[in-house]
Backbone bond lengths (Angstrom), bond angles and torsions (degrees), N, CA, C in turn:
res aa  C-N    CA-C-N  psi(-1)  N-CA   C-N-CA  omega(-1)  CA-C   N-CA-C  phi
1 M - - - 1.514 - - 1.541 102.51 -
2 N 1.349 116.79 137.10 1.461 124.63 176.66 1.528 108.98 -83.22
3 T 1.256 116.93 119.98 1.517 124.59 -178.20 1.499 106.72 -116.21
4 R 1.317 118.75 51.06 1.413 124.19 178.16 1.532 109.01 -63.15
5 K 1.317 115.95 133.43 1.523 119.64 178.85 1.552 109.76 -68.90
6 V 1.292 115.20 138.96 1.482 123.84 177.86 1.522 105.53 -84.82
7 E 1.333 115.11 110.00 1.495 118.14 179.70 1.499 114.94 -110.92
8 S 1.289 118.28 -15.28 1.455 124.71 -176.43 1.565 108.90 -143.73
9 F 1.295 113.03 155.77 1.495 117.95 178.13 1.507 114.33 -50.43
10 D 1.361 114.69 -36.62 1.398 119.17 -175.51 1.543 115.21 -77.87
11 D 1.341 114.21 -2.04 1.466 121.50 169.37 1.542 110.94 -82.67
12 L 1.281 117.84 -19.87 1.488 120.27 -179.86 1.533 110.53 -74.32
13 I 1.323 114.71 128.17 1.480 119.53 -179.68 1.528 111.32 -61.61
14 V 1.326 117.28 -37.31 1.468 120.62 176.70 1.463 113.08 -60.22
15 W 1.348 117.42 -35.89 1.435 119.97 178.01 1.571 109.71 -71.01
16 Q 1.306 114.68 -42.79 1.532 120.50 178.80 1.479 108.92 -57.00
17 K 1.263 116.08 -45.66 1.520 122.08 -176.46 1.495 109.48 -66.63
18 S 1.316 118.24 -43.36 1.464 121.65 -179.11 1.574 110.79 -69.20
19 H 1.264 114.14 -33.43 1.507 120.35 176.80 1.550 108.77 -64.07
20 A 1.358 115.63 -46.70 1.417 120.81 -178.70 1.569 109.37 -62.93
21 M 1.383 114.45 -38.87 1.470 118.80 -178.87 1.559 109.15 -62.78
22 V 1.318 115.92 -41.10 1.461 120.52 177.75 1.539 110.16 -58.47
23 Q 1.214 115.33 -42.15 1.520 118.81 -177.33 1.556 108.27 -65.54
24 T 1.331 116.09 -40.74 1.437 120.60 175.94 1.463 112.46 -62.73
25 I 1.266 119.65 -41.76 1.486 123.50 178.76 1.574 109.23 -66.43
26 Y 1.273 115.99 -41.12 1.473 116.91 177.13 1.500 111.38 -60.89
27 Q 1.291 115.31 -41.09 1.530 118.53 -179.05 1.580 109.52 -67.65
28 A 1.318 113.83 -45.13 1.504 118.53 -179.83 1.550 111.97 -60.82
29 T 1.312 117.03 -38.34 1.464 119.95 -174.62 1.553 114.16 -78.88
30 T 1.339 116.85 -11.27 1.493 119.46 174.51 1.560 111.38 -67.65
31 K 1.363 111.93 -18.93 1.470 116.94 -178.17 1.536 114.20 -94.48
32 F 1.331 116.51 -1.43 1.465 121.36 178.32 1.594 108.51 -66.70
33 P 1.318 113.24 155.29 1.486 118.10 176.25 1.527 110.90 -60.13
34 K 1.312 112.22 152.79 1.516 119.11 -177.99 1.495 110.75 -56.81
35 K 1.353 120.42 -40.37 1.448 120.67 -178.31 1.540 113.25 -63.27
36 E 1.328 115.61 -20.06 1.492 118.90 -177.47 1.564 111.11 -93.18
37 Q 1.284 114.70 -6.16 1.505 118.49 179.43 1.510 112.40 -66.91
38 A 1.320 118.13 -18.93 1.449 120.77 179.90 1.589 108.98 -106.83
39 T 1.307 118.84 -0.15 1.469 117.19 -176.14 1.548 110.34 -123.31
40 I 1.319 118.12 -83.58 1.456 119.84 -175.16 1.602 111.82 -67.97
41 V 1.305 117.30 -39.08 1.446 120.87 -174.44 1.488 112.08 -57.64
42 P 1.346 119.48 -52.43 1.469 119.10 -178.57 1.553 111.74 -63.91
43 Q 1.395 114.74 -35.14 1.480 115.76 178.71 1.482 110.16 -65.28
44 L 1.318 117.07 -45.41 1.513 121.74 -177.45 1.497 108.45 -63.77
45 R 1.278 118.36 -49.52 1.487 119.24 -179.29 1.539 114.20 -58.82
46 D 1.320 111.35 -46.17 1.529 115.43 178.85 1.470 112.70 -61.36
47 A 1.304 119.90 -46.05 1.429 124.21 -178.99 1.570 108.52 -62.11
48 A 1.345 117.86 -41.01 1.475 121.95 -177.93 1.533 105.38 -67.44
49 V 1.354 119.04 -45.06 1.473 118.22 -176.89 1.577 113.48 -63.89
50 Q 1.300 114.15 -26.22 1.404 119.32 -177.74 1.520 112.94 -68.83
51 I 1.324 118.84 -18.19 1.393 124.27 -179.65 1.539 111.24 -70.00
52 P 1.327 118.82 -60.13 1.485 116.96 176.13 1.522 112.58 -68.15
53 I 1.332 118.89 -25.60 1.498 117.23 179.97 1.501 107.78 -68.28
54 N 1.349 119.22 -44.95 1.501 121.16 178.74 1.486 111.91 -61.94
55 I 1.351 117.63 -38.99 1.455 121.09 177.81 1.504 110.65 -62.37
56 A 1.355 116.13 -41.69 1.453 120.18 -178.86 1.519 110.05 -66.79
57 I 1.343 117.49 -45.11 1.489 118.78 177.20 1.467 112.47 -62.16
58 G 1.337 116.80 -46.38 1.444 120.29 176.33 1.501 114.81 -55.72
59 F 1.295 115.04 -38.38 1.507 116.88 -178.54 1.539 111.34 -63.63
60 K 1.365 117.36 -32.86 1.436 119.50 -179.24 1.512 113.93 -78.68
61 K 1.365 118.86 -19.01 1.425 118.23 178.54 1.517 113.12 -72.85
62 R 1.328 115.57 142.17 1.449 121.70 -173.64 1.527 107.55 -97.73
63 V 1.356 119.32 -26.85 1.449 119.16 -176.31 1.600 107.93 -87.57
64 K 1.318 115.88 131.25 1.450 120.93 -172.88 1.569 110.35 -54.98
65 K 1.308 114.96 -41.81 1.470 119.23 -176.88 1.534 111.40 -63.05
66 A 1.351 115.55 -39.62 1.484 118.99 178.07 1.538 111.03 -69.66
67 K 1.310 113.54 -43.40 1.493 118.40 175.24 1.557 111.18 -53.09
68 S 1.286 113.08 -54.95 1.470 119.78 -178.87 1.513 108.69 -58.12
69 F 1.349 121.62 -42.21 1.441 121.65 178.59 1.487 114.70 -52.63
70 Y 1.360 115.08 -49.54 1.453 119.65 -179.82 1.537 112.91 -65.59
71 Y 1.335 115.11 -42.39 1.482 116.13 -179.73 1.576 108.88 -66.60
72 R 1.296 117.66 -33.31 1.482 118.60 177.97 1.522 112.05 -70.38
73 N 1.444 116.86 -33.24 1.410 119.14 167.88 1.512 116.40 -58.20
74 A 1.303 113.90 -36.33 1.482 119.09 178.60 1.519 107.21 -64.97
75 L 1.326 119.37 -37.24 1.503 120.88 179.06 1.512 110.63 -64.66
76 V 1.359 115.95 -35.86 1.427 120.71 177.69 1.491 112.98 -62.88
77 S 1.422 111.91 -44.03 1.453 118.76 175.88 1.559 111.76 -60.16
78 I 1.299 116.78 -40.20 1.469 119.66 179.51 1.550 106.91 -55.80
79 E 1.345 118.97 -49.83 1.460 121.07 -178.99 1.482 110.91 -59.92
80 T 1.262 118.97 -40.84 1.515 122.22 177.32 1.508 110.94 -58.89
81 V 1.320 116.48 -48.81 1.450 122.57 177.77 1.542 110.42 -60.11
82 R 1.295 113.55 -47.13 1.462 119.81 -179.91 1.591 110.54 -53.63
83 Y 1.301 112.48 -47.53 1.562 113.98 -179.99 1.471 110.42 -65.73
84 L 1.325 121.22 -44.23 1.423 123.80 -179.82 1.499 114.91 -60.35
85 I 1.331 112.36 -33.93 1.488 119.91 176.16 1.547 111.31 -68.07
86 I 1.368 113.29 -38.80 1.520 119.80 -179.21 1.551 104.40 -67.06
87 L 1.259 118.15 -47.58 1.467 124.92 -177.19 1.547 107.32 -60.18
88 S 1.341 119.19 -45.21 1.428 123.93 178.49 1.492 114.52 -59.71
89 K 1.347 113.10 -41.54 1.431 119.66 177.84 1.554 112.18 -67.86
90 D 1.297 115.41 -42.29 1.453 121.79 178.46 1.560 110.72 -64.36
91 L 1.268 116.29 -33.12 1.467 120.18 176.81 1.553 111.95 -81.67
92 G 1.316 116.36 -9.53 1.487 119.11 177.04 1.494 113.57 87.71
93 F 1.336 118.22 17.17 1.447 122.75 177.72 1.517 113.03 -84.56
94 I 1.332 116.48 -29.04 1.471 123.55 177.69 1.492 106.62 -127.22
95 K 1.316 113.43 132.45 1.472 118.50 178.95 1.523 112.00 -88.47
96 D 1.292 116.80 -59.84 1.500 121.21 -172.19 1.567 107.78 -104.14
97 V 1.319 113.38 111.25 1.479 119.45 -179.94 1.483 113.40 -107.30
98 E 1.390 116.27 -3.59 1.435 123.06 -176.06 1.540 113.16 -57.67
99 E 1.276 116.75 -44.43 1.474 122.53 -179.12 1.537 111.12 -68.47
100 L 1.332 115.25 -43.06 1.493 119.03 174.65 1.577 109.03 -60.65
101 T 1.328 117.46 -45.53 1.464 120.16 -179.34 1.519 111.88 -60.55
102 E 1.320 117.09 -39.40 1.522 119.72 172.54 1.439 112.70 -60.72
103 H 1.345 118.92 -38.12 1.442 121.62 -179.63 1.573 109.85 -67.37
104 F 1.354 117.10 -44.29 1.391 119.28 176.57 1.504 113.97 -57.99
105 E 1.278 112.81 -45.59 1.525 118.23 -177.41 1.565 110.22 -63.43
106 T 1.330 115.76 -42.78 1.485 121.34 177.38 1.499 108.43 -61.65
107 I 1.285 120.17 -51.00 1.484 121.71 -177.37 1.457 110.14 -65.14
108 E 1.345 120.08 -35.79 1.491 122.37 -179.93 1.510 109.25 -65.36
109 R 1.379 117.62 -45.45 1.443 120.32 -179.22 1.527 110.18 -64.00
110 M 1.320 118.99 -40.60 1.441 123.78 178.40 1.547 109.99 -61.70
111 L 1.244 117.04 -46.64 1.465 121.58 -176.33 1.523 107.36 -67.32
112 K 1.323 120.34 -40.61 1.487 120.76 -179.22 1.569 109.06 -65.02
113 R 1.299 116.46 -40.64 1.483 119.90 175.31 1.541 110.48 -61.88
114 L 1.282 117.84 -40.56 1.458 122.38 179.88 1.524 109.51 -64.54
115 I 1.364 118.07 -47.01 1.417 121.06 176.32 1.473 112.84 -60.59
116 R 1.348 116.65 -44.05 1.512 116.59 175.30 1.489 115.31 -60.12
117 S 1.360 116.95 -35.42 1.468 120.24 -177.86 1.525 110.90 -71.01
118 I 1.298 118.22 -30.70 1.531 117.40 177.74 1.440 113.90 -89.82
119 T 1.322 120.72 -16.91 1.429 121.53 178.19 1.515 117.09 -98.36
120 S 1.361 115.33 -8.02 1.461 116.36 -178.66 1.526 108.25 -101.74
C-alpha cells in the first residue's frame, strides 16, 4: 500500500476529485444556451470552484476549528452545485446528471470523513 505523505492540498484525493469535477462542470456548461451564459453558468462555475478552493484553504489552516470551517464551506458549495445541476437538468441544459451526482456524493463523503478526522 502506498502511504505517501500529504504535503500539499493537491495531494489530497478529495481535492483531486473536486478539481476534476470542476473541469467536468466547465465542459458541460459550454453547451448551455447563450442566454444562460450570464446567469446559471457563472453561478454554477463559481460554486463548483469554491469546493477545491475551500479544501485548499482549509488544508493550510493549522487550527482545527479553522480547518473544519473551510471544509464545511466546501460542503455548502457542493449543495449549491447540486441544486444548480438539478435546475439545469430540469431546464433541459444537461441530460445526464448521474455521473456528476456520484462525484458529489463521493466528495461529500470524503469531506465528512476528513472533518470527523480533524474534529475528533
